[in-house]
N, C-alpha and C positions, 0 to 999 in steps of 0.2 A: 504494500500500500504506500502511496506517495506521502511524504512528510509535508504537510501544509504548514503555513505560518500559524494558522489557528491551532493546529494540533501541537505544534512546538510550544506555543504560548500556554496552552492548557497543561501540557506536561511539565513545563517549568513552574507554573503556578502550583501544580499538584505536588511537586518536589518541595516547594517552600512550605506548603500546608501540612504535608505528612511527615517531613523529616527524612524521607527516603530519597536517594538521588535519582536522577532521570534514568540512569541505566537500570536500576532496580525496578522502577515503575514500568519501563518498556519491556523488561523481562517477563512481566506478567502476561503480556500479549493482549492487554485490555485497554490500552491508552485510547485507541479510537472508539471503542465501545463506550468507555466512560465519558469521553468527550461528547459523544452523541447523546448519551443519557442526560448529562448535565445541561447541555444546550436545550434539549427538549423540556426537561423538568423546570428549569429556571426561566425559560422563555428567552427569546432573542435579545431583548433589551437588557435584562438583568445579567444574562450570561456575558454579553459584550462588556457591560460595565465591570463585572468581576475580573475579566481578563485585562481590561484597560486600567482600572484603578487600584487593584490590589498588588502593591509592591511587596509589602511585608504586613502580615496581620498585626494589628495593634489596637489599643483601646480607643483610638480616635475614629475608627471606621463606624459608619452608621449601622443600625440594626439590620436593615435589608441586606447589606453587603456582608455583614458578619454571619447572618443566617445562610447565605449562599455559600460562603467559605466553609462553614461547618458542614453543610450538606455534601459538598465535594469531598471533604476529609472523611466523613462518615462512609461515603461511597467507596473510597479506596480501602478503608480499614475493614469494612464488613462485607463488601460486595453487594450492598443493597442501598436503595435510596430511602432516606428517612421519611417518616410520616406515619400517620396512623392508618393502617399498619405499614411498616417498612416493606418495600418491594424488592425482593431478591432479583438481581439482574439475570443471573444464570447459575447453574451448578458450578461452572468453572470460576465465576466471580467469587462465589463462596469459598472455594478451595484456594484461590489466590489472594484472599483477604490479607491485608497487611497486618492485621491483628495476630495472625498465626506466625508470620515471619518475625514480628517484633518479639513474640514469646519464644521463638525458636522451636515451634511445633508444626505438625501437619494438622490440617483441619480434620476433625473427627469424621470418620466414614469415607475418607478420601485416600487412605493408605492402600497400597496394593493388596493388603490382606483383606480389605473390605470391612463391612459392618461387623462389629463385634471382635475384630482382631486385637483390639487393645485389652480384651479380657483373657486372651490365651497366653500361656507361658511361652516365652521365646525359646527357640532351640539354640543353645549356646555351644553345642558340640561341634558345630560346623557342618553337620551332616545335611541339614536342611530338609529332613523328612518328617520332622515333628514328632519323632519317636519319644518314648518314655524317658530315655536318658537325656537330660537337659544340660548336663555338664555342671550342675550345681554342687 
């Protein structure tokens, strides 16, 4: 996908809001998806204002701009758009949520072991067959 100026500005803004660098955000594969979600949910005018006016989040910004910045941050960390109820963008967005990366974890039910894998004893013998001898 071509990198547009709008996508570049959105990604740079997102890096400032989330504390993750541009490379980490792009590695999620969701920058364009999140840009589209933010533009749709905020509306053209508020989205353009967010990109134009938000250099650094601070106490001086007005409530509308602060709310927009918080919504974009929430989107990156949770993979969902805030609101009653929050709207999950996609299963991939949930799995790529920055909350998991910040905690150094995998999102529950997204590990290759599948649902419930966290409740099974890990095979520490190196055999990989899940046998009774776990090397403990």
